[in-house]
VEXDREN-2710 file (C-alpha; in Angstrom, 1 decimal):
% VEXDREN-2710
k/r/px/py/pz
1/UNK/74.8/84.6/102.5
2/UNK/71.6/83.9/100.5
3/UNK/71.3/80.5/98.8
4/UNK/71.9/82.0/95.4
5/UNK/75.5/83.1/96.4
6/UNK/74.7/86.8/96.8
7/UNK/74.8/88.7/100.0
8/UNK/71.5/89.2/101.8
9/UNK/70.6/92.8/102.7
10/UNK/71.3/92.2/106.4
11/UNK/74.9/91.0/105.8
12/UNK/77.8/93.2/104.7
13/UNK/79.8/92.4/101.6
14/UNK/83.0/90.4/102.3
15/UNK/86.2/92.3/102.3
16/UNK/88.4/91.8/99.2
17/UNK/91.9/91.3/100.4
18/UNK/94.6/91.6/97.7
19/UNK/98.2/90.5/97.9
20/UNK/100.9/93.2/98.1
21/UNK/104.6/93.2/98.6
22/UNK/105.7/95.6/101.3
23/UNK/109.2/97.0/100.9
24/UNK/111.1/99.2/103.3
25/UNK/112.9/102.5/102.6
26/UNK/114.3/103.9/105.7
27/UNK/111.7/103.9/108.5
28/UNK/108.8/103.7/106.1
29/UNK/107.3/100.9/104.1
30/UNK/105.6/101.1/100.8
31/UNK/103.6/98.5/98.8
32/UNK/103.4/97.2/95.2
33/UNK/100.7/94.8/94.0
34/UNK/102.3/91.3/94.3
35/UNK/101.6/90.5/90.7
36/UNK/104.1/93.1/89.7
37/UNK/107.0/91.8/91.7
38/UNK/109.4/89.2/90.2
39/UNK/111.9/88.7/93.0
40/UNK/113.9/90.2/95.8
41/UNK/117.6/90.0/94.9
42/UNK/120.8/90.4/96.8
43/UNK/123.0/93.3/95.6
44/UNK/124.7/92.6/92.3
45/UNK/127.3/94.8/90.7
46/UNK/125.6/98.0/89.6
47/UNK/126.8/99.2/86.2
48/UNK/126.6/102.9/86.2
49/UNK/126.7/104.9/83.0
50/UNK/127.4/108.6/82.5
51/UNK/124.1/109.9/80.9
52/UNK/121.3/109.0/83.3
53/UNK/118.0/110.6/84.4
54/UNK/117.7/111.6/88.0
55/UNK/116.2/108.2/89.2
56/UNK/118.1/105.9/86.8
57/UNK/121.3/105.0/88.6
58/UNK/122.6/102.2/86.3
59/UNK/121.8/98.7/85.3
60/UNK/122.1/95.2/86.7
61/UNK/122.5/92.0/84.7
62/UNK/119.9/89.6/86.1
63/UNK/119.1/86.1/84.6
64/UNK/120.7/87.2/81.4
65/UNK/118.6/90.4/81.2
66/UNK/119.7/94.0/81.5
67/UNK/117.6/95.5/84.3
68/UNK/117.5/99.3/84.8
69/UNK/117.9/100.4/88.5
70/UNK/115.6/103.2/89.6
71/UNK/116.4/104.7/93.0
72/UNK/112.8/105.8/93.9
73/UNK/113.9/106.6/97.5
74/UNK/114.6/110.2/96.6
75/UNK/110.9/110.7/95.5
76/UNK/109.4/108.5/98.3
77/UNK/111.5/109.6/101.4
78/UNK/113.7/112.5/100.2
79/UNK/117.3/113.1/99.9
80/UNK/120.0/111.2/101.7
81/UNK/118.2/107.8/102.1
82/UNK/119.9/105.1/104.2
83/UNK/122.0/102.4/102.5
84/UNK/120.0/99.9/100.5
85/UNK/120.6/96.1/101.0
86/UNK/118.5/94.4/98.3
87/UNK/117.0/95.0/94.9
88/UNK/113.2/94.5/94.5
89/UNK/112.7/93.4/90.9
90/UNK/109.4/94.5/89.5
91/UNK/107.6/94.5/86.2
92/UNK/107.0/97.9/84.7
93/UNK/105.4/99.0/81.4
94/UNK/107.8/101.1/79.2
95/UNK/106.4/102.2/75.9
96/UNK/103.7/99.6/76.1
97/UNK/106.1/96.7/76.6
98/UNK/106.8/95.0/79.9
99/UNK/110.3/95.6/81.4
100/UNK/111.9/94.5/84.6
101/UNK/112.9/97.3/86.9
102/UNK/115.2/97.0/90.0
103/UNK/114.3/99.2/93.0
104/UNK/117.0/99.4/95.8
105/UNK/115.3/98.7/99.2
106/UNK/116.7/99.0/102.7
107/UNK/115.7/95.5/104.0
108/UNK/113.6/92.4/103.7
109/UNK/110.3/92.6/101.9
110/UNK/107.1/91.1/103.1
111/UNK/104.0/89.7/101.5
112/UNK/100.7/91.0/103.0
113/UNK/97.1/90.4/102.1
114/UNK/95.0/93.5/102.7
115/UNK/92.0/95.4/101.4
116/UNK/93.2/98.6/99.8
117/UNK/91.8/101.9/101.0
118/UNK/91.0/104.5/98.3
119/UNK/93.5/107.3/98.1
120/UNK/92.7/110.9/99.1
121/UNK/93.4/113.9/96.9
122/UNK/95.9/115.2/99.4
123/UNK/98.3/112.3/98.6
124/UNK/101.0/112.5/95.8
125/UNK/99.9/111.3/92.4
126/UNK/102.1/108.2/92.6
127/UNK/100.1/106.9/95.6
128/UNK/97.3/104.8/94.3
129/UNK/95.8/103.7/97.6
130/UNK/96.6/102.9/101.2
131/UNK/96.8/99.7/103.3
132/UNK/95.9/99.7/107.0
133/UNK/98.2/97.1/108.6
134/UNK/97.9/96.9/112.4
135/UNK/99.3/100.3/113.6
136/UNK/100.8/101.3/110.3
137/UNK/99.4/103.0/107.1
138/UNK/101.3/101.9/104.0
139/UNK/101.2/103.7/100.7
140/UNK/100.6/101.7/97.6
141/UNK/102.7/103.2/94.9
142/UNK/102.7/103.3/91.1
143/UNK/106.2/102.9/89.5
144/UNK/105.1/104.8/86.4
145/UNK/104.0/107.8/88.4
146/UNK/107.1/107.7/90.6
147/UNK/109.2/107.7/87.4
148/UNK/107.3/110.7/86.1
149/UNK/107.7/112.6/89.4
150/UNK/111.4/111.9/89.4
151/UNK/112.1/112.6/85.8
152/UNK/112.8/109.0/84.8
153/UNK/111.9/107.8/81.3
END
């Protein structure tokens, strides 16, 4: 690096690793920016209600808050996903206001720092980028776009 703190012409720019939470759904893993994730919670009692949208399966009461549960697996991996073991609690914007959202996941989540790769046009609109982790490519997803794809509010 040059003395003024900028890269010299002969040295490449440093990679910008960003923290992500990786969550499993079946045999695949997906990623959310770590700043969106509040916690990973053990299953609580899901309160279903009769009039739901396709992704909204009910609500949980978590830390005194009512948290909608969105089963994004049907959009991300298709019908008949495996049993989910945990709820990933994430922040989502709804009508311009932040809201907690619970996403059922099939196993433990993991924190990873990686440089995102720009998405290609062939990917679904809810994929905002990719992470190359060892021998695995992980899709970075956008909860708002998944909700739109699955008919959630």
